C-alpha positions as CSV (number, residue, x, y, z in Angstrom):
1,M,10.3,20.3,46.9
2,K,10.7,21.3,50.2
3,K,7.3,19.6,51.9
4,N,4.6,22.2,53.0
5,S,3.7,22.2,56.2
6,I,0.3,24.1,56.3
7,K,-2.5,22.8,58.2
8,N,-5.5,22.6,57.1
9,N,-8.9,20.6,54.8
10,N,-6.8,20.3,51.7
11,S,-3.2,19.6,53.8
12,E,-3.5,16.1,52.0
13,E,-4.0,17.7,48.7
14,L,-1.1,19.7,48.6
15,K,0.9,17.2,50.0
16,I,-0.1,15.0,46.9
17,Q,0.0,17.9,44.1
18,Q,3.5,18.2,45.4
19,L,4.6,14.5,44.8
20,V,3.1,15.1,41.4
21,D,4.9,18.6,41.1
22,E,8.2,16.6,41.6
23,K,7.9,13.6,39.3
24,I,6.8,15.6,36.6
25,A,9.5,17.9,36.9
26,H,12.1,14.8,37.0
27,S,10.3,13.5,33.9
28,Q,11.2,16.8,32.2
29,Y,14.9,15.6,32.1
30,S,14.0,12.2,30.1
31,N,14.2,11.5,26.6
32,I,10.2,11.1,26.6
33,S,7.9,13.2,24.3
34,L,4.3,13.5,24.3
35,Y,2.4,14.8,21.6
36,P,0.3,16.9,20.6
37,N,0.0,18.8,23.9
38,P,-2.9,20.0,23.6
39,V,-4.0,16.9,22.2
40,I,-7.3,16.4,20.5
41,D,-7.5,12.5,19.5
42,K,-4.2,10.2,19.2
43,L,-1.2,11.0,21.9
44,I,2.2,10.1,20.9
45,V,4.3,8.9,23.2
46,N,7.9,9.5,21.4
47,G,11.7,7.8,23.0
48,L,10.0,4.3,24.4
49,T,9.9,1.1,22.8
50,K,7.4,-0.2,24.7
51,F,4.9,1.0,27.7
52,S,2.2,0.2,29.9
53,I,0.0,4.2,30.3
54,S,-2.5,4.9,32.9
55,I,-4.5,8.3,32.7
56,Y,-5.9,9.9,35.5
57,D,-7.3,13.4,35.5
58,L,-7.2,16.3,38.2
59,Y,-9.2,14.9,41.3
60,G,-6.5,11.4,40.8
61,R,-9.2,9.1,39.7
62,H,-8.2,6.9,36.8
63,L,-9.8,6.6,34.3
64,F,-8.0,4.0,31.5
65,N,-5.2,1.7,31.2
66,A,-3.1,-0.2,28.8
67,D,-0.4,-2.5,28.6
68,K,2.2,-3.4,25.9
69,V,1.5,0.0,24.2
70,T,4.4,0.7,21.6
71,A,3.7,4.5,20.0
72,S,0.0,5.8,20.3
73,I,-2.8,6.0,22.4
74,D,-6.1,7.1,21.3
75,V,-7.6,10.1,23.7
76,S,-10.5,10.9,21.7
77,N,-13.4,9.5,24.4
78,L,-11.6,12.4,26.8
79,T,-13.4,15.1,27.7
80,P,-11.8,18.4,27.3
81,G,-9.8,19.1,30.1
82,I,-5.8,18.9,31.8
83,Y,-4.5,14.8,32.9
84,L,-1.9,13.3,33.9
85,I,-0.2,10.3,31.9
86,H,1.6,7.7,33.9
87,L,3.7,6.1,32.0
88,K,5.9,3.0,33.0
89,S,8.8,0.8,30.9
90,E,11.8,-1.2,32.0
91,G,10.8,-0.9,35.4
92,K,10.8,3.3,35.6
93,S,7.8,5.7,36.0
94,Y,7.7,8.7,34.2
95,I,4.8,11.3,34.8
96,Y,4.0,14.1,32.5
97,K,0.2,16.6,32.0
98,I,-1.5,17.2,29.2
99,V,-4.5,18.8,28.3
100,K,-7.3,17.5,26.1
101,Q,-9.0,19.7,23.5
């Protein structure tokens, strides 16, 4: 994705969103899946045996982190909305969007 050259108060926000969109597009080609999406309480990660996970809201605020996760994560404490899930495993990084109901 090309960088946006718009100059306004939101230019940094636009650049961050573009980087996230590029990373999400790249992650879609991996063998990793997150389900169910939308999720209510338990998010299952398929395709990784051991990983770390970080959860961010759409403002970029870090909400949760866990290391050495093996299959699923409890997201029941998140309020309904859209979140970014950052997975790290074996030196690779993946970002996904999920919807919490």
